C-alpha positions in Angstrom: 103.9 156.3 -9.9 105.5 155.0 -6.6 105.0 150.9 -6.7 102.4 149.4 -3.8 105.4 148.1 -1.9 107.5 151.3 -2.0 104.3 153.0 -0.5 103.3 150.1 1.9 106.6 151.2 3.4 106.2 154.8 4.1 102.8 154.6 5.8 104.4 152.2 7.8 107.5 154.7 8.6 104.6 157.6 8.7 102.6 155.5 11.3 105.6 155.0 13.9 106.9 158.7 13.8 103.6 160.9 13.3 103.5 162.5 16.4 102.6 165.7 17.1 98.6 165.7 16.5 97.0 166.3 13.2 98.8 169.6 12.2 102.3 168.0 13.0 101.2 164.9 11.2 100.0 166.8 8.0 102.7 168.8 8.1 104.9 165.8 8.0 103.2 164.3 5.2 103.4 167.2 3.3 107.3 167.1 4.0 107.2 163.4 2.7 105.0 163.1 0.4 105.4 166.9 -1.7 108.5 168.0 -1.0 110.6 164.4 -0.5 108.9 162.1 -2.6 107.4 164.0 -5.1 104.3 161.9 -5.3 101.6 164.6 -5.5 102.0 168.0 -6.1 100.6 171.1 -3.4 97.4 171.8 -5.2 96.1 168.5 -5.1 97.5 167.9 -1.8 95.9 170.6 0.3 92.3 170.1 -1.9 92.1 166.7 -0.4 93.3 168.4 2.7 90.3 170.2 2.4 87.5 168.0 1.5 88.9 166.2 4.9 88.6 168.9 7.2 84.7 168.9 5.7 84.1 165.4 6.9 83.3 164.2 10.3 86.4 162.4 12.3 90.2 161.8 12.1 91.5 164.6 9.3 95.3 163.6 8.9 93.9 159.9 9.1 91.6 161.2 6.7 93.7 162.5 4.3 96.7 159.6 4.7 93.8 157.2 3.2 92.8 159.9 0.6 96.8 159.6 -0.8 96.6 155.8 -0.4 93.4 156.2 -2.6 94.6 158.2 -4.9 97.7 156.1 -5.6 96.7 152.2 -5.3 92.9 152.6 -4.8 91.1 150.9 -2.3 94.0 148.6 -0.7 96.4 151.8 -1.3 93.9 153.7 0.6 93.2 150.7 3.0 96.9 150.5 3.6 97.7 154.4 4.1 94.9 154.3 7.0 95.6 151.8 8.9 99.0 151.5 9.1 98.0 155.1 10.0 96.3 154.0 13.4 97.9 150.8 14.0 101.2 151.4 16.0 99.9 153.9 18.2 96.7 152.4 18.8 99.1 149.7 20.3 101.0 151.9 22.3 97.7 153.6 23.5 96.1 150.6 24.4 100.1 149.5 26.6 99.4 153.0 28.2 96.3 152.7 29.7 96.8 149.9 31.3 99.6 150.9 32.8 97.4 154.2 33.5 94.2 152.2 35.2 96.9 150.3 37.3 99.9 153.5 38.3 97.5 156.7 37.7 97.2 157.0 41.9 101.1 156.7 42.8 101.9 160.2 43.7 104.8 160.5 41.0 101.8 159.4 38.7 99.9 161.8 39.4 102.9 164.6 39.1 103.5 164.1 36.2 100.1 164.2 34.8 100.1 167.5 36.6 102.7 168.6 34.3 101.8 167.4 31.1 98.1 169.1 31.1 100.2 172.1 31.5 101.7 171.2 27.8 98.5 169.9 26.7 96.9 173.6 26.9 99.9 174.7 25.8 99.3 172.4 22.5 96.0 173.5 21.7 96.7 177.3 21.7 99.5 176.5 19.3 97.1 174.9 16.9 94.9 177.6 16.8 97.8 180.0 15.7 99.2 177.6 13.2 95.5 176.6 11.4 94.8 180.6 12.0 97.5 181.4 9.6 96.2 179.4 6.7 92.8 179.6 7.3 92.4 183.6 7.3 92.6 185.0 4.4 90.6 188.2 5.4 88.5 189.8 7.5 85.4 187.4 6.7 87.0 184.5 7.7 87.9 186.3 10.6 84.3 186.8 10.9 83.2 183.1 10.4 86.0 181.8 12.6 84.4 184.6 15.6 81.1 183.6 14.8 81.5 180.2 15.4 83.6 180.2 18.9 80.5 182.3 20.1 78.6 180.0 18.6 79.8 176.8 20.5 80.9 178.7 23.8 78.2 181.0 24.1 75.2 179.9 22.7 76.1 176.2 22.9 75.1 175.6 19.6 75.9 171.8 17.9 78.6 171.5 15.7 77.1 170.3 12.7 75.5 173.5 12.7 78.5 175.5 12.9 80.1 173.5 10.2 77.1 173.7 8.0 76.6 177.6 7.9 80.2 178.3 7.7 79.9 176.2 4.5 76.8 178.5 3.2 78.4 181.4 3.9 81.5 180.7 1.7 79.6 179.0 -0.6 77.3 182.0 -1.0 79.7 184.8 -0.4 82.5 184.3 -3.0 79.9 184.6 -5.5 79.2 188.1 -3.8 82.7 189.0 -2.4 85.0 186.6 -4.4 88.1 188.7 -3.0 86.8 188.2 0.6 85.7 184.5 0.7 89.0 183.0 -1.7 90.2 179.5 -0.9 94.2 180.4 0.3 95.3 179.5 -3.0 95.5 175.4 -2.5 91.4 174.2 -3.5 91.7 176.2 -6.7 95.0 176.4 -8.0 95.5 175.6 -11.3 97.1 172.1 -11.3 100.8 172.8 -12.9 102.5 170.7 -10.6 104.6 168.7 -13.6 107.2 165.6 -12.1 104.8 165.0 -9.4 103.7 161.0 -9.9 99.8 161.4 -9.2 99.3 164.7 -11.1 101.4 163.2 -13.8 99.7 160.3 -14.1 96.2 162.4 -14.0 97.4 164.2 -17.1 97.9 161.0 -19.2 94.2 160.0 -18.1 95.1 157.0 -15.9 94.2 156.3 -12.5 90.3 155.1 -13.2 89.5 154.4 -10.4 89.4 158.5 -9.2 86.6 158.7 -11.7 82.8 158.8 -10.1 80.1 156.3 -11.2 76.8 155.7 -9.4 77.1 151.7 -9.3 80.5 152.0 -7.6 79.5 154.6 -5.5 76.2 153.0 -4.4 78.5 149.2 -3.5 81.1 151.2 -2.0 78.7 152.6 0.5 76.8 149.5 1.1 80.0 147.6 1.7 81.1 149.9 4.2 77.8 150.7 6.1 78.0 146.9 6.4 81.5 146.6 7.7 80.9 149.8 10.2 77.2 148.8 11.4 76.9 145.1 11.4 78.8 144.6 14.8 77.5 147.5 16.1 73.9 145.7 15.7 75.0 142.1 17.0 76.2 144.4 20.2 73.0 145.9 21.2 71.1 142.9 20.0 73.5 140.5 22.2 74.1 141.9 25.5 71.5 144.9 25.0 71.2 148.4 24.8 72.4 149.2 28.5 75.9 147.0 28.2 78.3 149.9 27.9 79.4 147.9 25.5 76.8 148.5 23.0 76.5 152.5 24.9 80.2 152.3 23.6 79.2 151.8 20.2 76.3 153.6 19.8 78.0 156.8 21.0 80.9 156.3 19.2 79.2 156.3 16.0 76.8 158.4 16.2 79.9 160.8 17.2 81.6 159.7 13.9 78.9 161.3 11.8 78.1 164.5 14.1 81.7 166.0 15.0 83.0 168.0 12.1 86.3 170.4 12.1 88.8 167.5 13.6 90.5 165.8 16.0 90.2 169.1 18.2 86.4 169.5 17.5 85.8 165.7 18.2 88.4 165.7 21.8 85.6 168.5 22.7 82.5 167.2 21.7 83.6 163.5 23.5 84.6 165.6 26.4 81.3 167.0 27.3 79.4 163.9 26.5 81.7 161.3 28.3 82.1 163.1 31.2 79.2 165.1 31.9 76.0 162.3 30.7 77.8 159.0 30.6 80.1 159.6 33.7 83.0 156.8 31.9 85.6 159.7 33.6 86.2 162.9 35.0 87.4 165.9 33.4 91.0 165.7 34.7 91.1 162.1 33.4 90.0 163.4 29.8 92.9 166.0 29.9 95.5 163.0 31.2 94.5 161.3 28.3 94.7 163.9 25.9 98.5 163.7 27.0 98.6 160.4 27.0 97.2 160.6 22.8 100.1 163.6 22.7 102.8 161.0 24.0 101.6 158.3 20.9 102.2 158.4 17.2 99.6 157.8 15.1 95.6 160.1 15.1 95.2 162.5 18.3 91.9 160.8 18.5 93.0 157.8 19.9 92.2 159.5 23.2 88.7 157.8 22.3 90.5 154.9 22.6 91.2 155.3 26.1 88.0 156.5 26.8 86.2 153.2 25.7 88.8 151.5 28.1 88.1 153.3 31.2 84.2 153.0 30.3 84.7 149.4 30.0 87.2 148.6 32.5 84.5 150.0 35.2 81.3 149.5 34.2 81.6 146.5 32.6 80.7 143.7 35.4 83.3 141.2 34.0 87.4 140.9 34.0 88.3 144.8 34.3 91.2 144.4 32.4 89.5 142.3 29.3 86.8 144.9 29.4 89.1 147.4 28.7 90.8 145.9 26.1 87.1 145.3 24.5 85.7 148.5 24.8 89.5 150.2 23.2 88.6 147.7 20.4 84.5 148.8 20.3 85.8 152.1 20.5 88.7 152.0 17.6 86.1 150.3 15.3 83.0 152.5 15.4 85.4 155.3 15.2 87.7 154.9 12.2 85.7 152.2 10.1 83.0 155.9 9.0 86.8 157.3 7.9 87.0 155.1 5.1 83.8 155.0 4.2 83.9 158.9 3.8 87.2 158.6 1.7 86.0 156.1 -0.6 82.1 156.8 -1.4 83.1 160.6 -1.5 87.0 161.6 -2.6 86.1 160.4 -6.8 83.3 163.6 -6.4 86.0 165.6 -4.1 88.3 164.9 -7.5 85.6 165.7 -9.8 85.4 169.2 -8.5 89.1 170.3 -7.8 88.3 173.4 -9.7 84.9 174.8 -8.2 85.5 177.9 -6.7 82.2 177.9 -4.8 83.0 174.9 -3.4 86.5 175.8 -2.8 85.4 179.0 -0.6 82.6 176.8 1.4 85.8 174.4 2.1 88.0 177.5 2.9 85.3 178.5 5.4 84.6 175.5 7.4 88.8 176.1 7.8 88.3 179.1 9.0 85.1 177.9 11.3 87.5 174.8 13.0 89.6 178.0 14.6 86.7 178.7 16.6 86.3 175.5 17.7 89.5 174.9 18.7 89.3 178.6 20.3 86.3 176.8 22.1 88.3 173.6 23.2 91.2 175.8 24.3 89.1 177.7 27.0 87.2 174.7 27.6 90.8 172.9 28.6 92.2 176.0 30.7 89.2 176.5 32.8 90.0 172.7 34.0 93.7 172.7 33.6 93.9 176.1 35.8 90.5 176.0 38.2 89.8 173.5 40.4 86.0 174.2 40.2 84.1 175.0 37.2 80.2 175.2 36.6 77.7 175.8 34.3 75.2 178.5 34.6 72.7 178.8 31.9 70.6 182.2 31.1 68.2 181.8 28.8 69.6 181.2 25.3 73.2 181.4 26.9 74.9 178.2 28.2 77.9 179.7 30.0 80.8 178.3 31.8 82.0 180.0 34.9 85.3 179.0 36.8 85.5 180.3 40.0 87.9 182.5 40.9 89.0 181.2 44.6 89.9 177.7 43.4 92.7 178.9 40.3 95.9 177.1 41.1 98.8 179.4 40.7 101.5 176.8 39.8 99.8 175.6 37.0 99.0 179.1 35.4 102.6 179.3 36.3 103.2 175.5 34.3 100.5 176.0 31.3 102.6 179.8 30.7 106.1 178.1 30.4 105.0 175.6 28.4 103.4 177.6 26.3 106.5 180.0 25.6 108.6 177.0 25.1 106.2 176.3 22.4 105.6 179.3 20.8 108.5 180.8 21.2 111.4 178.0 20.9 109.8 175.4 19.1 109.9 173.3 21.3 109.0 169.9 19.7 106.3 168.2 21.2 108.3 165.5 22.8 110.8 167.9 24.5 107.4 169.5 25.3 105.6 166.9 27.5 109.0 165.6 29.1 109.5 169.6 30.5 106.7 169.6 31.4 106.2 165.9 33.3 109.7 167.3 35.3 108.8 170.9 36.5 105.1 169.1 36.9 106.9 166.7 39.7 109.1 169.1 41.0 106.5 171.8 41.9 104.5 168.7 43.8 107.3 167.7 45.5 108.4 171.0 46.3 105.4 171.8 48.0 104.8 168.2 49.7 
């Protein structure tokens, strides 16, 4: 088993280099922890991942917290989870400050014009990558299709979609096990001889991973207080109409109901922050996502940018100070619940590692996430490619309809180039963002 100091150095390194969104971060963690360091076996790694996919919030950060907790208990989970966030949050705050001061410049506008095309390509690529792991047969494809239709056509809430997928997988594996099997990860026999965590489990060590009612109750009480006491204080002191109270309440709610990982969170926040609260516009949401793609850390750090802009514009005092406070409030209520879900739930996730029905439920949720991300991709595509997008309601149908006359052919061309560069030529994320920025500048200034 690595020492706490060894693990701390790895988590600090990971926090500084974990570019590429959740899929890239998970792949990097797998390479470092399973292939290079041999600290955790493949089966246990993917079981932890499937559990984190079941949770609301950022799955990559939660996975780091889970593995840190496996190795060194609560202090290990805190070190892994916080170091996963800290470097990126500092960079994101600096970028948000630059954004509000220089976004109106023609050069910066041209950069974002190109980078938004790259963001669309990144989301499209995520669909293919996750689908490759999630689709083990026609049943899983059907679950993904059903999730997409429920979200895009009927505007069904995310939690209901995830719950329906879990129930389908749980029941389906008992009726037709070959069609609802997990992708060979969570139900695999643990034969990872030589992996530190697995060897420690085989020796009966790591007592902190064994669930008890008393320990669970104490964990829940402590982390609920850490999360919600500051929220209650903000509401009591500033009142419910304060932008800080609204941010705390909204993102606390988001932390509970947004299942399906970072992309599902973005879809939910994009709709609410833009349409309901008017904290920012749809193009600004895309530009914030572009900023998050250029920084290390969870893609969900885009929420920090949303919180910064909301407070910067609506706090009623020094905008810069307000923006920083808004970013900190958003960070707190976004990530504190993630530690609660892991520290309270991970011992029980370890207990059911070999349960076939639960593994199938987790696998079905992973399949549904493909539909969730497809919904997000279409939402992004419509706002990148069309200048005018409307929402129409026909009974139970809720359709997002673009105005064909507002199609931007240059944006379509840039998006196609970015998609080919990423899917066909495997251009790294930072290279893709740089290429798209250059093409955006060239297109804007060539057209005058």
